N, CA and C atoms as a LAMMPS dump frame, in Angstrom:
ITEM: TIMESTEP
0
ITEM: NUMBER OF ATOMS
654
ITEM: BOX BOUNDS ff ff ff
-5.0000000000000000e+02 5.0000000000000000e+02
-5.0000000000000000e+02 5.0000000000000000e+02
-5.0000000000000000e+02 5.0000000000000000e+02
ITEM: ATOMS id mol type element x y z
1 1 1 N 0.841 -1.189 0
2 1 2 C 0 0 0
3 1 3 C 0.881 1.245 0
4 2 1 N 0.441 2.264 -0.711
5 2 2 C 1.178 3.525 -0.794
6 2 3 C 0.287 4.665 -0.339
7 3 1 N 0.838 5.555 0.471
8 3 2 C 0.125 6.72 0.958
9 3 3 C 0.735 7.974 0.36
10 4 1 N -0.083 8.765 -0.315
11 4 2 C 0.369 10.059 -0.825
12 4 3 C 0.18 11.111 0.257
13 5 1 N 1.187 11.915 0.472
14 5 2 C 1.109 13.049 1.386
15 5 3 C 1.128 14.307 0.53
16 6 1 N 0.01 15.009 0.486
17 6 2 C -0.082 16.224 -0.312
18 6 3 C 0.087 17.409 0.631
19 7 1 N 1.191 18.114 0.479
20 7 2 C 1.508 19.213 1.381
21 7 3 C 2.621 18.802 2.326
22 8 1 N 3.753 19.5 2.253
23 8 2 C 4.924 19.125 3.05
24 8 3 C 5.226 20.251 4.041
25 9 1 N 4.202 20.645 4.79
26 9 2 C 4.4 21.552 5.908
27 9 3 C 4.687 20.753 7.159
28 10 1 N 4.394 21.33 8.323
29 10 2 C 4.691 20.651 9.585
30 10 3 C 4.001 19.297 9.678
31 11 1 N 2.685 19.272 9.473
32 11 2 C 1.936 18.027 9.65
33 11 3 C 2.304 17.009 8.579
34 12 1 N 2.337 17.433 7.319
35 12 2 C 2.658 16.496 6.239
36 12 3 C 4.023 15.858 6.41
37 13 1 N 5 16.671 6.794
38 13 2 C 6.357 16.147 6.994
39 13 3 C 6.395 15.118 8.115
40 14 1 N 5.726 15.425 9.218
41 14 2 C 5.759 14.518 10.369
42 14 3 C 5 13.233 10.073
43 15 1 N 3.831 13.334 9.44
44 15 2 C 3.083 12.121 9.085
45 15 3 C 3.918 11.238 8.162
46 16 1 N 4.559 11.84 7.176
47 16 2 C 5.407 11.07 6.269
48 16 3 C 6.532 10.372 7.025
49 17 1 N 7.195 11.104 7.896
50 17 2 C 8.32 10.527 8.642
51 17 3 C 7.847 9.388 9.56
52 18 1 N 6.731 9.607 10.251
53 18 2 C 6.215 8.57 11.148
54 18 3 C 5.819 7.311 10.382
55 19 1 N 5.183 7.485 9.232
56 19 2 C 4.755 6.322 8.454
57 19 3 C 5.949 5.532 7.93
58 20 1 N 6.946 6.229 7.424
59 20 2 C 8.139 5.534 6.919
60 20 3 C 8.838 4.787 8.053
61 21 1 N 8.913 5.391 9.216
62 21 2 C 9.525 4.703 10.361
63 21 3 C 8.736 3.456 10.745
64 22 1 N 7.442 3.437 10.413
65 22 2 C 6.611 2.259 10.668
66 22 3 C 6.548 1.286 9.505
67 23 1 N 7.389 1.502 8.48
68 23 2 C 7.484 0.564 7.369
69 23 3 C 6.508 0.802 6.237
70 24 1 N 5.85 1.958 6.219
71 24 2 C 4.889 2.259 5.159
72 24 3 C 5.546 3.027 4.018
73 25 1 N 5.047 2.772 2.804
74 25 2 C 5.558 3.473 1.617
75 25 3 C 4.781 4.774 1.415
76 26 1 N 5.488 5.875 1.154
77 26 2 C 4.84 7.161 0.928
78 26 3 C 5.362 7.798 -0.351
79 27 1 N 4.491 8.61 -0.977
80 27 2 C 4.898 9.457 -2.102
81 27 3 C 4.5 10.876 -1.738
82 28 1 N 5.438 11.789 -1.876
83 28 2 C 5.292 13.148 -1.384
84 28 3 C 5.061 14.116 -2.53
85 29 1 N 4.153 15.073 -2.313
86 29 2 C 3.89 16.081 -3.334
87 29 3 C 3.635 17.423 -2.671
88 30 1 N 4.116 18.485 -3.322
89 30 2 C 3.962 19.829 -2.79
90 30 3 C 4.035 20.813 -3.937
91 31 1 N 3.464 22.015 -3.75
92 31 2 C 3.625 23.058 -4.77
93 31 3 C 5.096 23.408 -4.919
94 32 1 N 5.867 23.176 -3.869
95 32 2 C 7.32 23.346 -3.915
96 32 3 C 7.94 21.961 -4.064
97 33 1 N 8.1 21.525 -5.312
98 33 2 C 8.53 20.146 -5.54
99 33 3 C 9.929 19.869 -4.978
100 34 1 N 10.782 20.882 -4.963
101 34 2 C 12.135 20.646 -4.438
102 34 3 C 12.08 20.267 -2.961
103 35 1 N 11.097 20.8 -2.234
104 35 2 C 10.937 20.454 -0.83
105 35 3 C 10.528 18.998 -0.685
106 36 1 N 9.603 18.545 -1.548
107 36 2 C 9.192 17.141 -1.529
108 36 3 C 10.349 16.231 -1.924
109 37 1 N 11.111 16.649 -2.927
110 37 2 C 12.267 15.859 -3.369
111 37 3 C 13.271 15.688 -2.23
112 38 1 N 13.539 16.778 -1.538
113 38 2 C 14.535 16.747 -0.46
114 38 3 C 14.091 15.831 0.669
115 39 1 N 12.803 15.916 1.052
116 39 2 C 12.312 15.07 2.135
117 39 3 C 12.331 13.603 1.726
118 40 1 N 11.987 13.313 0.484
119 40 2 C 11.999 11.921 0.013
120 40 3 C 13.397 11.328 0.109
121 41 1 N 14.385 12.103 -0.254
122 41 2 C 15.776 11.626 -0.142
123 41 3 C 16.126 11.371 1.316
124 42 1 N 15.707 12.285 2.183
125 42 2 C 16.003 12.138 3.62
126 42 3 C 15.356 10.874 4.192
127 43 1 N 14.12 10.568 3.764
128 43 2 C 13.382 9.449 4.343
129 43 3 C 13.823 8.093 3.797
130 44 1 N 14.474 8.064 2.647
131 44 2 C 15.043 6.806 2.167
132 44 3 C 14.179 6.036 1.197
133 45 1 N 14.421 4.737 1.128
134 45 2 C 13.872 3.898 0.058
135 45 3 C 12.348 3.795 0.058
136 46 1 N 11.71 3.967 1.202
137 46 2 C 10.253 3.854 1.26
138 46 3 C 9.549 5.133 0.816
139 47 1 N 10.307 6.173 0.519
140 47 2 C 9.719 7.459 0.139
141 47 3 C 10.138 7.851 -1.271
142 48 1 N 9.22 8.506 -1.971
143 48 2 C 9.508 9.082 -3.282
144 48 3 C 8.746 10.39 -3.39
145 49 1 N 9.003 11.149 -4.436
146 49 2 C 8.281 12.4 -4.659
147 49 3 C 7.742 12.411 -6.078
148 50 1 N 6.696 13.219 -6.28
149 50 2 C 6.056 13.277 -7.6
150 50 3 C 5.236 14.544 -7.702
151 51 1 N 4.839 14.887 -8.917
152 51 2 C 3.844 15.94 -9.089
153 51 3 C 2.542 15.478 -8.444
154 52 1 N 1.687 16.432 -8.088
155 52 2 C 0.485 16.108 -7.325
156 52 3 C -0.368 15.052 -8.017
157 53 1 N -0.67 15.245 -9.281
158 53 2 C -1.541 14.292 -9.98
159 53 3 C -0.931 12.898 -10.003
160 54 1 N 0.38 12.822 -10.206
161 54 2 C 1.05 11.521 -10.25
162 54 3 C 1.083 10.875 -8.869
163 55 1 N 1.272 11.688 -7.838
164 55 2 C 1.291 11.153 -6.475
165 55 3 C -0.062 10.522 -6.145
166 56 1 N -1.144 11.187 -6.495
167 56 2 C -2.477 10.634 -6.25
168 56 3 C -2.658 9.335 -7.024
169 57 1 N -2.247 9.338 -8.285
170 57 2 C -2.419 8.153 -9.13
171 57 3 C -1.671 6.952 -8.588
172 58 1 N -0.517 7.184 -7.953
173 58 2 C 0.318 6.082 -7.441
174 58 3 C -0.165 5.536 -6.104
175 59 1 N -1.131 6.205 -5.489
176 59 2 C -1.445 5.912 -4.093
177 59 3 C -2.775 5.194 -3.91
178 60 1 N -2.902 4.584 -2.746
179 60 2 C -4.173 4.01 -2.297
180 60 3 C -4.868 4.954 -1.315
181 61 1 N -4.048 5.652 -0.526
182 61 2 C -4.526 6.594 0.487
183 61 3 C -3.907 7.95 0.187
184 62 1 N -4.719 9.009 0.3
185 62 2 C -4.239 10.373 0.049
186 62 3 C -4.476 11.208 1.302
187 63 1 N -3.4 11.707 1.895
188 63 2 C -3.497 12.581 3.068
189 63 3 C -3.399 14.024 2.592
190 64 1 N -4.474 14.797 2.803
191 64 2 C -4.495 16.196 2.381
192 64 3 C -3.979 17.068 3.525
193 65 1 N -2.667 17.184 3.632
194 65 2 C -2.03 17.935 4.719
195 65 3 C -1.949 19.408 4.331
196 66 1 N -3.127 20.006 4.195
197 66 2 C -3.268 21.366 3.689
198 66 3 C -4.189 22.161 4.605
199 67 1 N -4.028 23.484 4.61
200 67 2 C -5.014 24.319 5.294
201 67 3 C -6.374 24.128 4.631
202 68 1 N -7.429 24.271 5.412
203 68 2 C -8.783 24.118 4.896
204 68 3 C -9.038 25.015 3.69
205 69 1 N -8.626 26.274 3.768
206 69 2 C -8.902 27.2 2.671
207 69 3 C -8.163 26.804 1.397
208 70 1 N -7.023 26.13 1.523
209 70 2 C -6.307 25.613 0.354
210 70 3 C -7.039 24.393 -0.21
211 71 1 N -7.52 23.537 0.68
212 71 2 C -8.222 22.323 0.266
213 71 3 C -9.491 22.653 -0.515
214 72 1 N -10.133 23.753 -0.184
215 72 2 C -11.343 24.174 -0.904
216 72 3 C -11.077 24.338 -2.392
217 73 1 N -9.857 24.754 -2.74
218 73 2 C -9.487 24.911 -4.142
219 73 3 C -8.872 23.634 -4.713
220 74 1 N -8.185 22.894 -3.857
221 74 2 C -7.498 21.675 -4.303
222 74 3 C -8.486 20.625 -4.797
223 75 1 N -9.548 20.384 -4.048
224 75 2 C -10.462 19.292 -4.4
225 75 3 C -11.164 19.534 -5.74
226 76 1 N -11.678 20.72 -6.022
227 76 2 C -12.264 20.919 -7.357
228 76 3 C -11.261 20.693 -8.49
229 77 1 N -9.995 21.012 -8.246
230 77 2 C -8.983 20.846 -9.296
231 77 3 C -8.612 19.376 -9.514
232 78 1 N -8.494 18.614 -8.43
233 78 2 C -8.002 17.235 -8.527
234 78 3 C -9.049 16.193 -8.166
235 79 1 N -10.311 16.616 -7.988
236 79 2 C -11.35 15.727 -7.473
237 79 3 C -11.517 14.435 -8.235
238 80 1 N -11.501 14.494 -9.557
239 80 2 C -11.709 13.275 -10.349
240 80 3 C -10.649 12.232 -10.047
241 81 1 N -9.448 12.68 -9.759
242 81 2 C -8.351 11.741 -9.471
243 81 3 C -8.495 11.095 -8.089
244 82 1 N -9.353 11.668 -7.232
245 82 2 C -9.546 11.137 -5.89
246 82 3 C -10.604 10.04 -5.837
247 83 1 N -11.335 9.844 -6.918
248 83 2 C -12.351 8.786 -6.958
249 83 3 C -11.679 7.429 -6.754
250 84 1 N -12.206 6.65 -5.831
251 84 2 C -11.638 5.34 -5.533
252 84 3 C -10.527 5.372 -4.502
253 85 1 N -10.118 6.554 -4.085
254 85 2 C -9.046 6.687 -3.099
255 85 3 C -9.624 6.873 -1.688
256 86 1 N -8.86 6.459 -0.686
257 86 2 C -9.167 6.814 0.695
258 86 3 C -8.551 8.184 0.939
259 87 1 N -9.382 9.155 1.257
260 87 2 C -8.911 10.531 1.436
261 87 3 C -8.912 10.86 2.929
262 88 1 N -7.732 11.118 3.462
263 88 2 C -7.569 11.411 4.889
264 88 3 C -7.438 12.92 5.073
265 89 1 N -8.287 13.447 5.94
266 89 2 C -8.332 14.884 6.205
267 89 3 C -7.837 15.165 7.625
268 90 1 N -6.642 15.748 7.783
269 90 2 C -6.159 16.112 9.114
270 90 3 C -6.438 17.574 9.469
271 91 1 N -7.223 18.274 8.636
272 91 2 C -7.363 19.725 8.783
273 91 3 C -8.127 20.11 10.041
274 92 1 N -7.906 21.339 10.444
275 92 2 C -8.678 21.979 11.493
276 92 3 C -9.246 23.277 10.919
277 93 1 N -10.352 23.775 11.489
278 93 2 C -10.994 24.963 10.922
279 93 3 C -10.269 26.246 11.306
280 94 1 N -8.972 26.287 10.982
281 94 2 C -8.146 27.452 11.3
282 94 3 C -7.291 27.801 10.089
283 95 1 N -6.811 29.014 10.07
284 95 2 C -5.926 29.468 9.011
285 95 3 C -5.121 30.654 9.495
286 96 1 N -4.13 31.104 8.709
287 96 2 C -3.304 32.248 9.112
288 96 3 C -4.155 33.504 9.285
289 97 1 N -3.838 34.281 10.321
290 97 2 C -4.594 35.516 10.554
291 97 3 C -3.918 36.742 9.96
292 98 1 N -2.795 36.522 9.266
293 98 2 C -2.075 37.63 8.659
294 98 3 C -1.186 38.394 9.631
295 99 1 N -1.176 37.971 10.889
296 99 2 C -0.387 38.652 11.914
297 99 3 C 0.583 37.69 12.598
298 100 1 N 0.828 36.559 11.961
299 100 2 C 1.742 35.581 12.537
300 100 3 C 1.073 34.538 13.402
301 101 1 N -0.246 34.633 13.558
302 101 2 C -0.996 33.66 14.346
303 101 3 C -2.018 32.94 13.487
304 102 1 N -2.988 32.313 14.152
305 102 2 C -4.041 31.623 13.422
306 102 3 C -5.4 32.107 13.919
307 103 1 N -6.4 31.916 13.077
308 103 2 C -7.763 32.29 13.442
309 103 3 C -8.714 31.194 12.977
310 104 1 N -9.874 31.094 13.615
311 104 2 C -10.901 30.144 13.201
312 104 3 C -11.53 30.632 11.91
313 105 1 N -11.748 29.718 10.976
314 105 2 C -12.261 30.095 9.662
315 105 3 C -13.687 29.608 9.427
316 106 1 N -14.272 28.93 10.413
317 106 2 C -15.641 28.442 10.299
318 106 3 C -16.413 28.81 11.559
319 107 1 N -17.747 28.878 11.467
320 107 2 C -18.557 29.055 12.669
321 107 3 C -18.324 27.901 13.639
322 108 1 N -18.597 28.135 14.915
323 108 2 C -18.289 27.168 15.962
324 108 3 C -19.011 25.839 15.776
325 109 1 N -20.164 25.846 15.103
326 109 2 C -20.936 24.613 14.942
327 109 3 C -20.629 23.879 13.648
328 110 1 N -19.601 24.317 12.913
329 110 2 C -19.232 23.662 11.659
330 110 3 C -17.824 23.088 11.757
331 111 1 N -17.623 21.904 11.137
332 111 2 C -16.3 21.279 11.146
333 111 3 C -15.679 21.339 9.761
334 112 1 N -14.371 21.391 9.728
335 112 2 C -13.689 21.336 8.434
336 112 3 C -13.912 19.977 7.784
337 113 1 N -14.064 18.928 8.605
338 113 2 C -14.355 17.613 8.05
339 113 3 C -15.648 17.596 7.259
340 114 1 N -16.687 18.259 7.761
341 114 2 C -17.948 18.332 7.032
342 114 3 C -17.764 19.028 5.698
343 115 1 N -17.013 20.119 5.709
344 115 2 C -16.781 20.882 4.477
345 115 3 C -16.065 20.021 3.44
346 116 1 N -14.994 19.358 3.873
347 116 2 C -14.187 18.576 2.936
348 116 3 C -14.945 17.345 2.445
349 117 1 N -15.641 16.651 3.336
350 117 2 C -16.428 15.488 2.916
351 117 3 C -17.461 15.874 1.864
352 118 1 N -18.058 17.049 2.011
353 118 2 C -19.063 17.526 1.058
354 118 3 C -18.438 17.853 -0.293
355 119 1 N -17.203 18.346 -0.285
356 119 2 C -16.528 18.714 -1.529
357 119 3 C -16.051 17.508 -2.334
358 120 1 N -15.786 16.39 -1.652
359 120 2 C -15.223 15.227 -2.339
360 120 3 C -16.213 14.635 -3.342
361 121 1 N -15.714 14.106 -4.449
362 121 2 C -16.595 13.482 -5.438
363 121 3 C -17.132 12.145 -4.931
364 122 1 N -18.237 11.707 -5.51
365 122 2 C -18.741 10.366 -5.217
366 122 3 C -17.666 9.352 -5.561
367 123 1 N -17.467 8.393 -4.67
368 123 2 C -16.449 7.367 -4.909
369 123 3 C -15.173 7.598 -4.136
370 124 1 N -14.963 8.808 -3.631
371 124 2 C -13.839 9.056 -2.723
372 124 3 C -14.287 8.691 -1.31
373 125 1 N -13.394 8.107 -0.533
374 125 2 C -13.751 7.567 0.784
375 125 3 C -13.104 8.412 1.871
376 126 1 N -13.927 9.119 2.627
377 126 2 C -13.451 10.134 3.562
378 126 3 C -13.135 9.568 4.944
379 127 1 N -12.011 10.001 5.498
380 127 2 C -11.644 9.697 6.881
381 127 3 C -11.036 10.948 7.511
382 128 1 N -11.475 11.263 8.704
383 128 2 C -10.849 12.336 9.481
384 128 3 C -9.792 11.707 10.365
385 129 1 N -8.529 12.124 10.233
386 129 2 C -7.453 11.522 11.023
387 129 3 C -6.183 12.348 10.913
388 130 1 N -5.287 12.131 11.835
389 130 2 C -3.929 12.69 11.87
390 130 3 C -3.875 14.181 12.189
391 131 1 N -5.017 14.785 12.585
392 131 2 C -4.98 16.194 12.913
393 131 3 C -5.363 16.496 14.342
394 132 1 N -5.366 15.469 15.203
395 132 2 C -5.876 15.659 16.565
396 132 3 C -4.8 16.015 17.582
397 133 1 N -3.532 16.033 17.177
398 133 2 C -2.448 16.447 18.065
399 133 3 C -1.677 17.591 17.42
400 134 1 N -0.989 18.362 18.236
401 134 2 C -0.101 19.392 17.703
402 134 3 C 1.015 18.737 16.903
403 135 1 N 1.636 19.509 16.027
404 135 2 C 2.762 18.976 15.262
405 135 3 C 3.867 18.48 16.187
406 136 1 N 4.108 19.223 17.255
407 136 2 C 5.157 18.839 18.212
408 136 3 C 4.864 17.474 18.825
409 137 1 N 3.615 17.244 19.234
410 137 2 C 3.282 15.968 19.865
411 137 3 C 3.13 14.856 18.843
412 138 1 N 2.697 15.184 17.653
413 138 2 C 2.616 14.174 16.597
414 138 3 C 4.006 13.609 16.301
415 139 1 N 5.001 14.462 16.426
416 139 2 C 6.387 14.009 16.233
417 139 3 C 6.938 13.352 17.494
418 140 1 N 6.804 14.025 18.633
419 140 2 C 7.479 13.572 19.841
420 140 3 C 6.832 12.392 20.533
421 141 1 N 5.519 12.208 20.341
422 141 2 C 4.818 11.132 21.056
423 141 3 C 4.7 9.854 20.235
424 142 1 N 5.2 9.855 19.028
425 142 2 C 5.154 8.644 18.206
426 142 3 C 5.943 7.518 18.875
427 143 1 N 5.31 6.342 18.994
428 143 2 C 5.92 5.178 19.63
429 143 3 C 6.275 5.454 21.092
430 144 1 N 5.442 6.243 21.748
431 144 2 C 5.64 6.541 23.167
432 144 3 C 5.543 5.26 23.996
433 145 1 N 6.365 5.151 25.029
434 145 2 C 6.342 3.991 25.922
435 145 3 C 6.225 4.492 27.359
436 146 1 N 5.64 3.705 28.257
437 146 2 C 5.171 2.323 28.046
438 146 3 C 3.801 2.227 27.377
439 147 1 N 3.006 3.29 27.381
440 147 2 C 1.71 3.256 26.718
441 147 3 C 1.682 4.28 25.595
442 148 1 N 1.235 3.822 24.437
443 148 2 C 1.16 4.727 23.297
444 148 3 C 0.089 5.794 23.501
445 149 1 N 0.293 6.935 22.844
446 149 2 C -0.735 7.966 22.805
447 149 3 C -1.758 7.604 21.731
448 150 1 N -2.95 8.164 21.864
449 150 2 C -4.053 7.886 20.942
450 150 3 C -4.129 8.932 19.839
451 151 1 N -4.437 8.474 18.637
452 151 2 C -4.918 9.344 17.561
453 151 3 C -6.347 8.904 17.247
454 152 1 N -7.271 9.834 17.337
455 152 2 C -8.664 9.549 16.995
456 152 3 C -8.859 9.589 15.484
457 153 1 N -9.898 8.881 15.022
458 153 2 C -10.304 9.01 13.628
459 153 3 C -11.811 8.86 13.532
460 154 1 N -12.373 9.34 12.414
461 154 2 C -13.814 9.277 12.186
462 154 3 C -14.077 8.96 10.72
463 155 1 N -14.99 8.019 10.477
464 155 2 C -15.361 7.663 9.109
465 155 3 C -16.672 6.897 9.122
466 156 1 N -17.377 6.965 8.001
467 156 2 C -18.628 6.214 7.862
468 156 3 C -18.407 4.796 7.342
469 157 1 N -17.191 4.505 6.9
470 157 2 C -16.887 3.247 6.222
471 157 3 C -15.976 2.393 7.108
472 158 1 N -16.5 1.271 7.605
473 158 2 C -15.724 0.44 8.539
474 158 3 C -14.459 -0.108 7.889
475 159 1 N -14.55 -0.534 6.636
476 159 2 C -13.38 -1.083 5.96
477 159 3 C -12.291 -0.052 5.762
478 160 1 N -12.7 1.139 5.378
479 160 2 C -11.752 2.239 5.22
480 160 3 C -11.134 2.585 6.576
481 161 1 N -11.952 2.552 7.615
482 161 2 C -11.454 2.825 8.953
483 161 3 C -10.36 1.86 9.362
484 162 1 N -10.504 0.598 8.996
485 162 2 C -9.481 -0.399 9.334
486 162 3 C -8.156 -0.078 8.653
487 163 1 N -8.232 0.401 7.411
488 163 2 C -7.005 0.763 6.694
489 163 3 C -6.303 1.917 7.396
490 164 1 N -7.068 2.943 7.739
491 164 2 C -6.468 4.115 8.374
492 164 3 C -6.009 3.779 9.794
493 165 1 N -6.725 2.91 10.492
494 165 2 C -6.265 2.464 11.807
495 165 3 C -4.904 1.779 11.701
496 166 1 N -4.704 1.021 10.644
497 166 2 C -3.398 0.391 10.418
498 166 3 C -2.314 1.451 10.221
499 167 1 N -2.625 2.511 9.474
500 167 2 C -1.643 3.565 9.254
501 167 3 C -1.342 4.318 10.551
502 168 1 N -2.37 4.564 11.348
503 168 2 C -2.153 5.227 12.643
504 168 3 C -1.233 4.378 13.518
505 169 1 N -1.451 3.063 13.508
506 169 2 C -0.608 2.153 14.274
507 169 3 C 0.825 2.188 13.753
508 170 1 N 0.986 2.156 12.438
509 170 2 C 2.321 2.223 11.842
510 170 3 C 3.02 3.527 12.2
511 171 1 N 2.23 4.589 12.338
512 171 2 C 2.795 5.901 12.672
513 171 3 C 3.186 6.018 14.136
514 172 1 N 2.854 4.988 14.935
515 172 2 C 3.317 4.966 16.316
516 172 3 C 2.296 5.368 17.355
517 173 1 N 0.996 5.263 16.997
518 173 2 C -0.072 5.644 17.913
519 173 3 C -1.121 4.539 17.99
520 174 1 N -1.971 4.615 19.015
521 174 2 C -3.128 3.727 19.105
522 174 3 C -4.331 4.408 18.452
523 175 1 N -4.997 3.737 17.486
524 175 2 C -6.156 4.329 16.829
525 175 3 C -7.437 4.092 17.613
526 176 1 N -8.244 5.116 17.748
527 176 2 C -9.555 4.996 18.395
528 176 3 C -10.575 5.736 17.536
529 177 1 N -11.6 5.019 17.14
530 177 2 C -12.654 5.612 16.315
531 177 3 C -13.676 6.326 17.194
532 178 1 N -14.033 7.55 16.786
533 178 2 C -15.031 8.308 17.556
534 178 3 C -16.429 8.18 16.972
535 179 1 N -16.518 7.636 15.75
536 179 2 C -17.821 7.492 15.112
537 179 3 C -17.721 7.798 13.637
538 180 1 N -18.851 8.175 13.048
539 180 2 C -18.895 8.506 11.631
540 180 3 C -18.316 9.878 11.351
541 181 1 N -18.334 10.235 10.057
542 181 2 C -17.761 11.513 9.644
543 181 3 C -18.435 12.696 10.329
544 182 1 N -19.691 12.517 10.729
545 182 2 C -20.403 13.612 11.389
546 182 3 C -19.851 13.911 12.779
547 183 1 N -18.968 13.05 13.282
548 183 2 C -18.336 13.269 14.583
549 183 3 C -16.976 13.964 14.462
550 184 1 N -16.608 14.36 13.241
551 184 2 C -15.308 15.014 13.041
552 184 3 C -15.12 16.218 13.94
553 185 1 N -16.197 16.948 14.166
554 185 2 C -16.087 18.184 14.943
555 185 3 C -15.572 17.918 16.357
556 186 1 N -15.778 16.713 16.873
557 186 2 C -15.334 16.384 18.227
558 186 3 C -13.815 16.31 18.333
559 187 1 N -13.134 16.044 17.215
560 187 2 C -11.685 15.854 17.266
561 187 3 C -10.928 16.972 16.541
562 188 1 N -11.645 18.039 16.194
563 188 2 C -11.003 19.226 15.654
564 188 3 C -10.797 20.245 16.766
565 189 1 N -9.967 21.24 16.502
566 189 2 C -9.683 22.277 17.503
567 189 3 C -10.987 22.807 18.089
568 190 1 N -11.061 22.785 19.409
569 190 2 C -12.252 23.248 20.11
570 190 3 C -13.225 22.149 20.475
571 191 1 N -13.08 20.963 19.875
572 191 2 C -13.981 19.853 20.159
573 191 3 C -13.699 19.208 21.505
574 192 1 N -14.656 18.448 22
575 192 2 C -14.499 17.876 23.339
576 192 3 C -13.411 16.822 23.413
577 193 1 N -13.055 16.219 22.255
578 193 2 C -11.984 15.218 22.244
579 193 3 C -10.721 15.74 21.565
580 194 1 N -10.651 17.035 21.363
581 194 2 C -9.472 17.645 20.747
582 194 3 C -8.435 17.988 21.806
583 195 1 N -7.174 17.793 21.45
584 195 2 C -6.107 18.155 22.381
585 195 3 C -6.223 19.629 22.758
586 196 1 N -6.515 20.476 21.772
587 196 2 C -6.697 21.9 22.044
588 196 3 C -8.189 22.213 22.017
589 197 1 N -8.844 21.665 22.991
590 197 2 C -10.276 21.796 23.189
591 197 3 C -10.583 21.222 24.546
592 198 1 N -11.467 20.242 24.559
593 198 2 C -11.881 19.65 25.822
594 198 3 C -10.786 18.934 26.583
595 199 1 N -9.748 18.468 25.879
596 199 2 C -8.677 17.741 26.565
597 199 3 C -7.628 18.657 27.173
598 200 1 N -7.712 19.957 26.886
599 200 2 C -6.839 20.959 27.513
600 200 3 C -5.357 20.607 27.392
601 201 1 N -4.969 20.16 26.214
602 201 2 C -3.572 19.878 25.934
603 201 3 C -3.111 18.463 26.244
604 202 1 N -3.978 17.66 26.846
605 202 2 C -3.588 16.313 27.256
606 202 3 C -3.595 15.349 26.079
607 203 1 N -2.681 14.367 26.124
608 203 2 C -2.726 13.221 25.222
609 203 3 C -3.265 12.025 26
610 204 1 N -4.106 11.233 25.364
611 204 2 C -4.774 10.124 26.046
612 204 3 C -4.121 8.79 25.735
613 205 1 N -4.254 7.859 26.67
614 205 2 C -3.968 6.454 26.387
615 205 3 C -5.234 5.83 25.801
616 206 1 N -5.11 4.612 25.283
617 206 2 C -6.27 3.933 24.708
618 206 3 C -7.372 3.733 25.742
619 207 1 N -6.993 3.359 26.958
620 207 2 C -7.997 3.128 28.005
621 207 3 C -8.743 4.414 28.335
622 208 1 N -8.022 5.513 28.407
623 208 2 C -8.659 6.799 28.697
624 208 3 C -9.589 7.207 27.565
625 209 1 N -9.141 6.984 26.335
626 209 2 C -9.963 7.345 25.177
627 209 3 C -11.225 6.502 25.11
628 210 1 N -11.072 5.21 25.355
629 210 2 C -12.245 4.313 25.342
630 210 3 C -13.272 4.738 26.381
631 211 1 N -12.799 5.168 27.535
632 211 2 C -13.704 5.591 28.586
633 211 3 C -14.501 6.823 28.162
634 212 1 N -13.904 7.661 27.323
635 212 2 C -14.575 8.878 26.888
636 212 3 C -15.516 8.658 25.718
637 213 1 N -15.164 7.778 24.806
638 213 2 C -15.982 7.639 23.597
639 213 3 C -16.628 6.273 23.443
640 214 1 N -16.3 5.321 24.33
641 214 2 C -16.871 3.987 24.192
642 214 3 C -16.416 3.281 22.948
643 215 1 N -15.215 3.659 22.467
644 215 2 C -14.72 3.089 21.222
645 215 3 C -13.881 1.85 21.504
646 216 1 N -13.705 1.066 20.476
647 216 2 C -12.858 -0.136 20.563
648 216 3 C -11.601 0.103 19.761
649 217 1 N -10.452 -0.147 20.355
650 217 2 C -9.188 0.025 19.639
651 217 3 C -9.09 -1.049 18.566
652 218 1 N -8.725 -0.642 17.344
653 218 2 C -8.607 -1.584 16.22
654 218 3 C -7.145 -1.979 16.024
């Protein structure tokens, strides 16, 4: 299986590195192709780089490691190529505020997952995942011992969920499903199961997460 990482910013870079360390094959794509090329060389034989369309074509899973406002334009441009792919959305409803910080880009009752799932073409399989921890913790807590940290995910498709749960495990975390795609808002910034929301910066173990959501670790 091959996972395309579209966007080589903080989250995309860390997800790629974690997956390769877990033995997964990745193909990297960015508007700055030299950045993708450089990271692929750094990550070794399990990583390669390509133009965006080619990266999607080579992959089974596509991680859109992009700001929400960028994804709004990306999906209409590349949507047809996403048909038949598992599309992983790590986005949060935030974007640059023009002053060096970030601001919320959606009303409090709307999730970026809802927006992206609605934009995807029929035949693309949506999963919310890999955006529930800060970049620092996504990097530093991978393969934490003695108990792994949890990454939540949400999807309407059980089979697709199993695939993404495998990737979360390979990335060095315990996967816990919170429910269908309509539960994405719970694991985005401000949500009750978000690190920067109801969890107040805390990372959970699987047992703690199960107690909160009644989920079963896959």
